[in-house]
C-alpha positions, 0 to 999 in steps of 0.5 A: 513520408507517412509511416506505413505501420501504426504506432506502438499501442502502449505509445499511443496509451501514454500520450493519450492519458497525459494529454488528457490529464496535462501531466505525466505524474498523473498519467503514470499513476492512472496507467500504474507505471513510473513517471519515466516509463510515460515520458520514454514512450512519449518520446518513442512516439515522437521518434516515430512520428518525427515531430515534437507533441508536447510543450514540456516546459509550460504549466500545465503541461501543453500540446504542440499543434502536431500533439493536439492534432494526433489527440483529437484522433488518439482521444477519440479512439480510445473513448470509443474503445472504452466504451465498446470494451465497456458494454461487451465485458460488463456482464462478464466483469471480474472482481479485484483480487486482493491479497493481504497479509493476516495482520492486515486483513483481519484487523484493518482492511476487512473492516474498511473494505465496505466503504471502499464498495460503498464509494466505488460500487462498480469495483467488485473486491475479492479479499483473501489473506495469507499469513506468510509469503511462502503459501502466497501465490501472485499468479492469483492476486491483482493486488498484494499488501503486506511486508512480503518481498516484491513478487515477480512481475509486480511493483512495489509501493510502500503503504506507509512508514510503520512504527512498531511500539509495545502494546497492553491492556489497561490493567497492565499499562498501569502497572508500567514505570513510564519512566523506565522502558525497561520496566517491561521486563518484569511482565510476560512478553509476547513475541512473533519473532522467537524474541528477535523483535524484542531484542531489536527493540531493546537495541534501538532503545539503547537498553541493557540485556535483562537478566531475566525475562518471560517470553511467550512465542507465537507465530503471528504479530496479529497473536501477539497483540491479542494474547496481552488484549484481555490479560497481562503482559505486553506485545510489540504492535502497530497501528494497523493491527491495533490501532482500532482497539487502541482508539476504541480503549481495549489496549494501551499503546506506548508510542514514546517507546517506538522502533522501526521493525526492518521487516515491519513495513507494509507495501502495496505490490500490484502488476503494471500490465494488468488488465485491471489497472484502472481498477488498482489505481483507483484501489490504491489511491483509496488504500493510501488516503485510509492508510494515512487517515488511520495512523495513530495521531501522535505518529501521524505527527511524527510522519509530518516532522 
């Protein structure tokens, strides 16, 4: 018996992407949803129609006879819809709205964004930065990059494992005893966390609490990194904030004294149901590639171990 109503649009969309890409995971990435969500949607479509559409054990994924029949119609419909909507909206296209935490926006993303625009000229972007989660307005963003909690209505994906480590100017580096991490306490220390970042660093490296230390407070890790870049003292930083300055020889990184800062892991937050989901998928994939290629070599090797 032919159903008297149309199948659910989301289920048809999941089926079309899976049939075209011959992969649950690739379809999930394209639609910015989980692989289990794709599988669930296709199961619901099969229940609606009353027959199997995919040969799931085949590698690569293959369509059943019924699935192939359905795909010839669904694939053509989605292609026509995409063509028409592109024609109607191309003069009204909105930029991909990206909100990034100040540290990663200023030192890492902004210098690389022109490369994205060269590679994907059809995707316009608008970058905005925020210094804290309190001032963040998720409704005004398609993609959020930072160490903040995931906003309601967004899903999160870790950008990479982020190691933090002491950084200092070359002149300061010459004065350190590299055989003794505790030698940092002989010099001024800059903290963006009221000293808690240095305390956690000391604990993870199993160092005794110093009798005396000189601590200067700033509001952002970016400011701490900038404060030591041309003078004395040390700050705790990472590859996103300090990587380019380290490669240029403006800063020295002591990566042997690295540690994991619990609140210092950057994530990509994005909306699953955004009208910009295709642009979001392209941008997040590019972002992950840039994050992997810009990691300091000694930490890149560590992440592969």
